VEXKOL-439766 format. One record per residue (C-alpha): residue number from 0; residue in three letters; chain; y, z, x. Coordinates in steps of 0.1 Angstrom, whole numbers. Example, Ala and Ser with C-alpha at 12.3 -4.5 7.8 and 13.67 -1.06 7.14 Angstrom:
<recs>
- nr;rest;kette;py;pz;px
- 0;ALA;A;-45;78;123
- 1;SER;A;-11;71;137
</recs>
This chain:
<recs>
- nr;rest;kette;py;pz;px
- 0;MET;A;-501;187;-430
- 1;ILE;A;-486;217;-410
- 2;LEU;A;-518;220;-390
- 3;ASN;A;-518;184;-382
- 4;LYS;A;-482;186;-369
- 5;ILE;A;-490;217;-348
- 6;GLN;A;-520;198;-333
- 7;LYS;A;-499;168;-325
- 8;ILE;A;-473;190;-308
- 9;ASN;A;-500;208;-287
- 10;LYS;A;-513;174;-276
- 11;ILE;A;-479;162;-266
- 12;PHE;A;-473;195;-247
- 13;LYS;A;-506;192;-228
- 14;ASN;A;-499;156;-219
- 15;ASN;A;-464;165;-206
- 16;ASN;A;-479;194;-186
- 17;PHE;A;-505;170;-172
- 18;LYS;A;-478;145;-162
- 19;PHE;A;-458;173;-146
- 20;GLN;A;-488;184;-126
- 21;GLN;A;-494;148;-115
- 22;PHE;A;-457;145;-104
- 23;THR;A;-458;176;-84
- 24;THR;A;-490;167;-66
- 25;THR;A;-476;133;-55
- 26;THR;A;-449;151;-34
- 27;THR;A;-474;167;-11
- 28;SER;A;-491;151;20
- 29;LYS;A;-526;153;3
- 30;SER;A;-513;128;-23
- 31;ILE;A;-510;101;4
- 32;ILE;A;-547;104;12
- 33;ASN;A;-557;104;-25
- 34;LYS;A;-535;74;-31
- 35;ASN;A;-552;55;-4
- 36;ASN;A;-584;54;-25
- 37;ASP;A;-566;40;-56
- 38;ASN;A;-555;5;-47
- 39;ASN;A;-555;-8;-83
- 40;ASN;A;-532;21;-94
- 41;ASN;A;-508;13;-67
- 42;SER;A;-506;-23;-76
- 43;ASN;A;-500;-14;-113
- 44;ILE;A;-473;11;-104
- 45;LYS;A;-456;-14;-81
- 46;ASN;A;-454;-41;-108
- 47;GLU;A;-441;-17;-134
- 48;VAL;A;-414;-6;-110
- 49;THR;A;-403;-41;-100
- 50;ASN;A;-401;-51;-138
- 51;ILE;A;-380;-20;-145
- 52;ASN;A;-357;-29;-116
- 53;VAL;A;-352;-65;-130
- 54;LEU;A;-344;-51;-164
- 55;ASN;A;-319;-26;-150
- 56;GLU;A;-302;-51;-127
- 57;PHE;A;-300;-81;-151
- 58;SER;A;-292;-86;-188
- 59;PHE;A;-317;-103;-212
- 60;LYS;A;-300;-137;-209
- 61;VAL;A;-303;-138;-171
- 62;GLU;A;-336;-121;-167
- 63;LYS;A;-357;-153;-174
- 64;GLU;A;-339;-174;-148
- 65;ILE;A;-341;-146;-121
- 66;LYS;A;-378;-141;-127
- 67;GLN;A;-384;-178;-124
- 68;GLY;A;-363;-180;-92
- 69;ASP;A;-382;-151;-77
- 70;LEU;A;-415;-167;-85
- 71;LEU;A;-405;-199;-68
- 72;ALA;A;-389;-183;-37
- 73;SER;A;-421;-162;-32
- 74;LYS;A;-442;-193;-26
- 75;ARG;A;-425;-199;8
- 76;ASP;A;-425;-237;3
- 77;ILE;A;-393;-257;11
- 78;ASN;A;-394;-275;-22
- 79;SER;A;-400;-244;-42
- 80;MET;A;-374;-225;-24
- 81;THR;A;-348;-252;-30
- 82;LEU;A;-357;-251;-67
- 83;SER;A;-353;-213;-67
- 84;ILE;A;-317;-219;-55
- 85;LYS;A;-311;-241;-85
- 86;THR;A;-325;-216;-109
- 87;TYR;A;-304;-189;-94
- 88;GLU;A;-273;-211;-98
- 89;ASN;A;-283;-216;-135
- 90;GLY;A;-284;-178;-138
- 91;LEU;A;-248;-177;-124
- 92;ARG;A;-236;-199;-153
- 93;LEU;A;-251;-175;-179
- 94;THR;A;-233;-144;-167
- 95;LYS;A;-197;-132;-160
- 96;ASP;A;-206;-97;-149
- 97;ARG;A;-195;-92;-113
- 98;ILE;A;-225;-70;-103
- 99;GLU;A;-250;-95;-117
- 100;ARG;A;-233;-124;-100
- 101;ALA;A;-232;-104;-68
- 102;LEU;A;-269;-97;-70
- 103;ILE;A;-277;-135;-76
- 104;TYR;A;-255;-145;-47
- 105;LEU;A;-275;-120;-27
- 106;ARG;A;-308;-137;-37
- 107;ILE;A;-294;-171;-28
- 108;ALA;A;-283;-158;6
- 109;VAL;A;-318;-145;13
- 110;VAL;A;-334;-178;4
- 111;LYS;A;-309;-197;26
- 112;TYR;A;-315;-174;54
- 113;LYS;A;-353;-182;52
- 114;LEU;A;-345;-218;52
- 115;GLY;A;-326;-214;84
- 116;LEU;A;-292;-221;68
- 117;ILE;A;-274;-191;85
- 118;SER;A;-238;-202;80
- 119;GLU;A;-243;-208;43
- 120;CYS;A;-261;-174;41
- 121;ASN;A;-230;-158;55
- 122;ASP;A;-207;-175;31
- 123;HIS;A;-228;-163;1
- 124;LEU;A;-228;-127;15
- 125;SER;A;-190;-128;17
- 126;ILE;A;-188;-141;-19
- 127;SER;A;-210;-113;-30
- 128;MET;A;-189;-88;-11
- 129;ASN;A;-157;-101;-27
- 130;LEU;A;-172;-97;-61
- 131;ILE;A;-175;-59;-54
- 132;SER;A;-137;-55;-53
- 133;GLN;A;-136;-17;-49
- 134;THR;A;-143;-16;-12
- 135;THR;A;-123;2;15
- 136;SER;A;-116;-9;51
- 137;SER;A;-146;11;63
- 138;GLY;A;-170;-7;39
- 139;VAL;A;-177;23;17
- 140;VAL;A;-173;17;-21
- 141;ASN;A;-152;42;-41
- 142;ASP;A;-165;31;-75
- 143;ASP;A;-198;36;-93
- 144;ASN;A;-232;39;-78
- 145;GLU;A;-242;4;-89
- 146;SER;A;-215;-11;-67
- 147;LYS;A;-225;10;-38
- 148;LYS;A;-261;-1;-41
- 149;VAL;A;-250;-37;-40
- 150;ILE;A;-229;-32;-9
- 151;ALA;A;-260;-14;7
- 152;LYS;A;-280;-45;1
- 153;ILE;A;-253;-67;15
- 154;TYR;A;-251;-47;47
- 155;THR;A;-289;-46;49
- 156;ILE;A;-291;-84;51
- 157;LYS;A;-262;-84;77
- 158;SER;A;-279;-58;98
- 159;ILE;A;-313;-76;98
- 160;MET;A;-295;-107;109
- 161;LEU;A;-277;-89;137
- 162;GLU;A;-310;-73;148
- 163;LYS;A;-327;-107;150
- 164;GLU;A;-298;-120;170
- 165;PHE;A;-304;-93;195
- 166;ASP;A;-341;-99;196
- 167;ASP;A;-335;-136;205
- 168;PHE;A;-317;-127;237
- 169;LYS;A;-337;-133;268
- 170;ASP;A;-319;-106;288
- 171;GLN;A;-316;-77;263
- 172;ASN;A;-300;-54;289
- 173;SER;A;-270;-76;293
- 174;GLU;A;-235;-65;280
- 175;LYS;A;-234;-92;253
- 176;ALA;A;-268;-82;240
- 177;GLN;A;-260;-45;239
- 178;THR;A;-227;-52;221
- 179;VAL;A;-247;-71;194
- 180;LEU;A;-271;-42;191
- 181;GLU;A;-242;-17;187
- 182;ARG;A;-229;-38;159
- 183;ALA;A;-263;-37;142
- 184;ILE;A;-264;1;145
- 185;LYS;A;-229;4;129
- 186;SER;A;-240;-20;101
- 187;TRP;A;-272;1;95
- 188;LYS;A;-251;32;93
- 189;LEU;A;-229;16;66
- 190;VAL;A;-261;11;46
- 191;ILE;A;-267;49;47
- 192;GLU;A;-231;56;38
- 193;ASN;A;-233;35;7
- 194;ASP;A;-269;44;-4
- 195;ASP;A;-287;72;13
- 196;THR;A;-316;71;-11
- 197;ILE;A;-332;40;4
- 198;PRO;A;-351;41;37
- 199;ASP;A;-337;8;51
- 200;GLY;A;-307;24;68
- 201;TYR;A;-326;53;85
- 202;SER;A;-354;30;99
- 203;GLY;A;-329;3;109
- 204;VAL;A;-308;27;129
- 205;GLY;A;-339;42;145
- 206;ARG;A;-353;8;155
- 207;CYS;A;-320;-3;171
- 208;SER;A;-315;32;188
- 209;LEU;A;-349;27;205
- 210;LYS;A;-337;-6;220
- 211;LEU;A;-307;10;237
- 212;LEU;A;-307;14;274
- 213;GLU;A;-309;52;270
- 214;PRO;A;-325;60;237
- 215;ASN;A;-323;94;221
- 216;LEU;A;-359;101;211
- 217;PRO;A;-353;134;191
- 218;TYR;A;-327;115;170
- 219;CYS;A;-352;87;164
- 220;PHE;A;-379;113;153
- 221;ASN;A;-354;127;128
- 222;LEU;A;-347;92;114
- 223;ALA;A;-384;84;110
- 224;ASP;A;-389;115;89
- 225;LYS;A;-359;107;67
- 226;SER;A;-371;72;61
- 227;ILE;A;-406;83;50
- 228;MET;A;-391;109;28
- 229;CYS;A;-371;82;10
- 230;ASP;A;-400;59;4
- 231;ARG;A;-435;60;18
- 232;ASN;A;-443;25;6
- 233;HIS;A;-415;8;26
- 234;MET;A;-434;-13;52
- 235;PRO;A;-407;-13;80
- 236;SER;A;-403;24;77
- 237;LEU;A;-441;29;79
- 238;LEU;A;-442;9;111
- 239;PHE;A;-413;27;127
- 240;ALA;A;-426;62;117
- 241;SER;A;-461;55;129
- 242;ASP;A;-447;45;163
- 243;MET;A;-428;77;166
- 244;LEU;A;-459;98;156
- 245;ILE;A;-480;82;182
- 246;ILE;A;-454;90;208
- 247;GLN;A;-457;127;197
- 248;ASN;A;-495;125;197
- 249;LYS;A;-497;130;159
- 250;TYR;A;-526;108;153
- 251;SER;A;-538;121;120
- 252;ILE;A;-504;115;102
- 253;SER;A;-500;80;118
- 254;TYR;A;-535;71;108
- 255;ILE;A;-525;78;71
- 256;LEU;A;-492;58;73
- 257;LEU;A;-509;28;90
- 258;SER;A;-536;28;64
- 259;LEU;A;-510;26;38
- 260;PHE;A;-492;-3;57
- 261;PHE;A;-523;-25;60
- 262;LYS;A;-532;-22;23
- 263;ASN;A;-498;-33;11
- 264;PHE;A;-479;-52;38
- 265;LYS;A;-488;-87;27
- 266;THR;A;-473;-84;-7
- 267;PHE;A;-442;-67;8
- 268;TYR;A;-434;-94;33
- 269;GLN;A;-442;-122;8
- 270;SER;A;-417;-109;-18
- 271;SER;A;-389;-133;-27
- 272;THR;A;-360;-107;-24
- 273;ASN;A;-372;-94;10
- 274;ILE;A;-355;-107;41
- 275;TYR;A;-378;-87;66
- 276;SER;A;-401;-107;86
- 277;LEU;A;-432;-95;105
- 278;LYS;A;-436;-109;140
- 279;PRO;A;-470;-114;157
- 280;LYS;A;-460;-89;183
- 281;GLU;A;-452;-62;157
- 282;LEU;A;-485;-69;138
- 283;ALA;A;-505;-68;170
- 284;ASP;A;-489;-34;179
- 285;ALA;A;-496;-21;144
- 286;TYR;A;-533;-28;148
- 287;PHE;A;-532;-13;183
- 288;ARG;A;-517;19;171
- 289;PHE;A;-541;20;142
- 290;GLY;A;-570;17;166
- 291;LEU;A;-556;43;189
- 292;ALA;A;-552;68;160
- 293;ALA;A;-587;61;149
- 294;LEU;A;-601;64;184
- 295;ASN;A;-585;100;188
- 296;LEU;A;-599;109;154
- 297;LYS;A;-634;97;166
- 298;LYS;A;-636;69;141
- 299;PHE;A;-650;46;168
- 300;GLU;A;-663;17;146
- 301;LEU;A;-629;14;130
- 302;SER;A;-610;16;162
- 303;ASN;A;-632;-12;176
- 304;GLN;A;-623;-34;146
- 305;GLN;A;-586;-28;150
- 306;PHE;A;-585;-35;188
- 307;THR;A;-604;-67;182
- 308;GLN;A;-580;-78;155
- 309;SER;A;-551;-71;178
- 310;ILE;A;-567;-90;207
- 311;SER;A;-571;-122;184
- 312;ILE;A;-535;-120;173
- 313;VAL;A;-522;-117;209
- 314;ASN;A;-545;-146;221
- 315;ILE;A;-531;-168;193
- 316;ASN;A;-495;-160;201
- 317;ILE;A;-500;-165;239
- 318;GLN;A;-516;-199;231
- 319;GLN;A;-486;-209;210
- 320;GLN;A;-462;-198;237
- 321;GLN;A;-481;-220;262
- 322;ASN;A;-480;-250;239
- 323;ASN;A;-442;-245;233
- 324;PHE;A;-437;-242;271
- 325;LYS;A;-456;-274;277
- 326;ASP;A;-436;-293;251
- 327;GLN;A;-404;-281;266
- 328;LYS;A;-415;-292;301
- 329;ASN;A;-426;-325;288
- 330;LEU;A;-394;-331;271
- 331;LYS;A;-375;-322;303
- 332;ILE;A;-396;-345;324
- 333;ILE;A;-393;-375;301
- 334;ASN;A;-354;-370;299
- 335;ASN;A;-352;-367;337
- 336;ILE;A;-372;-399;341
- 337;LEU;A;-351;-418;316
- 338;GLU;A;-319;-405;332
- 339;LYS;A;-331;-418;366
- 340;GLN;A;-342;-452;352
- 341;LYS;A;-308;-455;335
- 342;ASN;A;-289;-447;368
- 343;GLU;A;-311;-471;388
- 344;PHE;A;-303;-499;363
- 345;GLU;A;-265;-491;363
- 346;ASN;A;-264;-490;401
- 347;ASN;A;-283;-523;405
- 348;PHE;A;-262;-540;378
- 349;ASN;A;-231;-560;391
- 350;TYR;A;-206;-580;372
- 351;SER;A;-205;-608;398
- 352;ASN;A;-243;-613;396
- 353;LEU;A;-238;-617;358
- 354;ILE;A;-213;-645;362
- 355;ASN;A;-235;-663;387
- 356;ASN;A;-264;-660;364
- 357;ASN;A;-244;-675;335
- 358;ILE;A;-235;-705;356
- 359;ASN;A;-271;-709;367
- 360;ILE;A;-282;-707;331
- 361;ASN;A;-261;-737;320
- 362;ASN;A;-275;-758;348
- 363;ASN;A;-311;-748;346
- 364;ASN;A;-320;-745;309
- 365;ASN;A;-352;-765;313
- 366;ASN;A;-365;-744;341
- 367;ASN;A;-359;-712;322
- 368;ASN;A;-377;-725;292
- 369;ASN;A;-408;-732;312
- 370;ASN;A;-408;-698;329
- 371;ASN;A;-402;-676;298
- 372;ASN;A;-438;-667;293
- 373;ASN;A;-443;-656;329
- 374;ASP;A;-413;-633;328
- 375;GLU;A;-424;-616;296
- 376;GLU;A;-458;-609;311
- 377;GLU;A;-442;-593;342
- 378;ASN;A;-419;-571;320
- 379;GLU;A;-447;-559;300
- 380;ASN;A;-467;-550;332
- 381;ASN;A;-437;-532;345
- 382;ASN;A;-433;-512;313
- 383;SER;A;-469;-502;312
- 384;ASN;A;-468;-490;348
- 385;SER;A;-437;-469;341
- 386;ILE;A;-454;-454;310
- 387;THR;A;-486;-446;330
- 388;SER;A;-466;-429;357
- 389;ILE;A;-448;-408;331
- 390;ASP;A;-482;-399;316
- 391;ASN;A;-496;-389;350
- 392;ARG;A;-466;-366;358
- 393;ILE;A;-469;-350;324
- 394;ASN;A;-506;-343;328
- 395;LYS;A;-499;-326;362
- 396;ILE;A;-473;-303;347
- 397;ASN;A;-496;-295;318
- 398;GLU;A;-523;-283;342
- 399;ASN;A;-499;-259;360
- 400;SER;A;-478;-247;330
- 401;SER;A;-503;-220;318
- 402;ALA;A;-505;-206;353
- 403;LEU;A;-467;-203;354
- 404;ILE;A;-467;-183;322
- 405;GLN;A;-494;-159;333
- 406;GLU;A;-478;-154;368
- 407;SER;A;-443;-147;354
- 408;LYS;A;-435;-110;352
- 409;ASN;A;-404;-112;330
- 410;PHE;A;-421;-107;297
- 411;ASN;A;-402;-110;264
- 412;LEU;A;-407;-77;246
- 413;ASN;A;-406;-95;213
- 414;GLN;A;-436;-117;221
- 415;CYS;A;-472;-109;230
- 416;ASN;A;-482;-111;267
- 417;ILE;A;-511;-103;289
- 418;LEU;A;-502;-66;292
- 419;ASP;A;-510;-63;254
- 420;LEU;A;-545;-78;261
- 421;ILE;A;-551;-54;290
- 422;SER;A;-543;-23;270
- 423;ASN;A;-564;-36;240
- 424;HIS;A;-594;-43;262
- 425;TYR;A;-592;-10;279
- 426;PHE;A;-592;11;247
- 427;ARG;A;-617;-12;230
- 428;GLY;A;-640;-6;259
- 429;LYS;A;-636;32;254
- 430;SER;A;-645;29;217
- 431;LEU;A;-676;7;225
- 432;SER;A;-688;31;252
- 433;ASN;A;-686;59;225
- 434;LEU;A;-706;36;202
- 435;LYS;A;-732;33;231
- 436;ARG;A;-726;-5;233
- 437;TYR;A;-723;-3;271
- 438;LYS;A;-726;-39;280
- 439;GLU;A;-698;-49;258
- 440;ALA;A;-677;-21;271
- 441;ILE;A;-683;-32;307
- 442;SER;A;-671;-67;299
- 443;ASP;A;-639;-52;285
- 444;PHE;A;-634;-30;316
- 445;ASN;A;-641;-61;338
- 446;TYR;A;-612;-79;321
- 447;VAL;A;-589;-49;328
- 448;ILE;A;-600;-46;365
- 449;ASP;A;-598;-84;370
- 450;ASN;A;-561;-86;356
- 451;GLN;A;-549;-52;367
- 452;PRO;A;-568;-37;396
- 453;ASN;A;-544;-8;398
- 454;GLN;A;-557;6;366
- 455;VAL;A;-581;30;383
- 456;LYS;A;-592;47;350
- 457;ALA;A;-611;15;341
- 458;PHE;A;-632;21;372
- 459;LYS;A;-642;55;360
- 460;GLU;A;-650;43;325
- 461;ARG;A;-670;14;338
- 462;ALA;A;-689;38;361
- 463;GLU;A;-699;60;332
- 464;CYS;A;-713;29;314
- 465;TYR;A;-733;18;345
- 466;LYS;A;-747;54;347
- 467;GLN;A;-759;53;311
- 468;LEU;A;-775;18;318
- 469;GLY;A;-793;32;349
- 470;ASP;A;-774;11;374
- 471;PHE;A;-767;40;399
- 472;ILE;A;-755;16;427
- 473;SER;A;-727;2;407
- 474;TYR;A;-719;37;394
- 475;GLN;A;-715;50;429
- 476;LYS;A;-693;21;439
- 477;ASP;A;-669;25;409
- 478;LEU;A;-669;62;413
- 479;LYS;A;-660;58;450
- 480;VAL;A;-631;36;441
- 481;TYR;A;-618;62;417
- 482;ASN;A;-623;91;441
- 483;ASP;A;-607;73;470
- 484;HIS;A;-577;65;450
- 485;PHE;A;-570;101;440
- 486;ASN;A;-577;113;476
- 487;GLU;A;-550;88;487
- 488;ILE;A;-527;102;460
- 489;LYS;A;-534;138;473
- 490;LYS;A;-527;128;509
- 491;ARG;A;-494;111;499
- 492;ARG;A;-484;141;480
- 493;GLN;A;-491;164;509
- 494;LYS;A;-473;142;532
- 495;ASN;A;-443;140;510
- 496;PHE;A;-444;178;507
- 497;ASN;A;-445;182;544
- 498;ASN;A;-416;158;549
- 499;TYR;A;-397;178;523
- 500;LEU;A;-404;211;542
- 501;VAL;A;-393;195;575
- 502;LYS;A;-361;183;559
- 503;GLN;A;-354;217;545
- 504;ARG;A;-360;234;579
- 505;ASN;A;-337;209;596
- 506;ARG;A;-311;214;570
- 507;LYS;A;-312;253;573
- 508;ARG;A;-311;250;611
- 509;LYS;A;-280;227;609
- 510;GLU;A;-263;252;585
- 511;TYR;A;-271;281;608
- 512;LEU;A;-257;263;639
- 513;GLN;A;-227;253;620
- 514;ASN;A;-220;287;608
- 515;PHE;A;-226;302;643
- 516;SER;A;-201;278;658
- 517;ASP;A;-175;285;632
- 518;ASN;A;-178;322;637
- 519;TYR;A;-176;318;674
- 520;ASP;A;-144;297;672
- 521;GLU;A;-128;324;649
- 522;GLU;A;-136;352;673
- 523;MET;A;-122;334;703
- 524;GLU;A;-89;328;683
- 525;ASN;A;-87;364;674
- 526;ASP;A;-92;374;711
- 527;ASP;A;-64;351;721
- 528;ASP;A;-40;365;695
- 529;ASP;A;-47;402;707
- 530;ASP;A;-37;397;744
- 531;ASP;A;-4;413;755
- 532;TYR;A;3;389;784
- 533;ASP;A;6;352;789
- 534;ASP;A;-11;332;815
- 535;GLU;A;21;327;835
- 536;ASP;A;25;365;839
- 537;TYR;A;-10;369;850
- 538;TYR;A;-4;343;878
- 539;ASP;A;28;359;889
- 540;GLU;A;11;393;894
- 541;ASP;A;-14;376;917
- 542;GLU;A;13;361;938
- 543;GLU;A;30;395;942
- 544;GLN;A;-2;411;954
- 545;ASP;A;-8;383;980
- 546;GLU;A;28;389;994
- 547;TYR;A;22;427;996
- 548;GLN;A;-11;421;1016
- 549;ASN;A;7;397;1040
- 550;SER;A;35;421;1047
- 551;ARG;A;10;449;1055
- 552;TYR;A;-8;427;1080
- 553;LYS;A;24;420;1098
- 554;ARG;A;30;456;1103
</recs>
């Protein structure tokens, strides 16, 4: 019996040591690479964590309603989301605990925000805030950690709403947009003050700080590190940190973070309690960064796939923008035509004509009855002509609307544009040339040169592809363009340098002459001060000498 107990104790001790070793290895950077290969383990751990969080946040009575509401809200359907609100309201009836009620109101606010009911979302957030009564004027809770975590979640939702409000501004450099951005930064900082263990506040402050007119990059680098240290499975933090690492040319670490992102981002953004949204521009940029990291790590096939994926997302988003632009143009044209027709009708309409028409109607009822059919046919023909004219005008605008979008240079930073396509085609061409698929690479470089001829590096890359295919004439042409461009740059630099030297010489010459004139004036003033006689005395002596000479002559 004693031996059996000792063996059991030894087994428990060994298991605990094994678990401790597993825990310590997960904190190193190598564990991130190892966890990339274990997708099933990650999904199981996540499910366990979410279940534990639900059990910790809610009691047994409310847990069933909350789980059902979360399941309905995750379907992203209008009917299921409205049903989820009803189930959350049923959960409110089952509990009187202020923290549980605050968390339920938070879930209702998230669902209503996703449905577009922003005013009702703000109302539920204020109710949730009022339930946590131990708040100071600065927004920091003085009570237990549970209340602080609830307040952090409330400020997270408010911060995301303010950040989205800033992103919707057309002119993000305006004073109004920048004030909204500063409010968002303050709100994200309140998240950190209430709960510094979650990554939302750090990544939120970093994202908003990058959108300032004068961003502080070292501060953003520090925030990216802190957000990843809090949670390496937080998708917005992975996006933000990978962007910062690409700026610092740390491609290997950004590759690891982006690989984690693309394995888990769908489940994160589809969760019911998550208010974060992933824009097409953000997803396309993430694929682009992943391809850039793979290209620098010489994983050319993977980089080709990522750039291709980014190009497809950008093309779809640009097509949607063009369709929306056409629809807006069509509505404006139709409204303008209807207003013109209304004004023409009101201008041609007179009250006196109406009275005369009524008199004539009483006298000529029989004649009108005979001519009713002819009038109806004429009205139908006029209506059909007006409709066809509207259609013709709309078709003319539709033909020119896509050109207007492509020619406009005021791109919205939150939407995909042609510059994204140019950069993706250029780097995909580089990856294809490394894969020795030179014809496909040439087509990518052709796209870059056609849309942005100033991108001279594309000529050099295309020249190398022509050289590998044996087309030395095209190789010499592209290489000449590249060399001529850099010779012009050298000439401009030499010319600017010569102009700088001439300006420096002229400036020194002016300073020398100015100093010489100042010194000369000072010397003259000093000489005048040292004289013992005045000008009048000098002239008097001359007169005396003249008189003396005249008297001698007389003698």
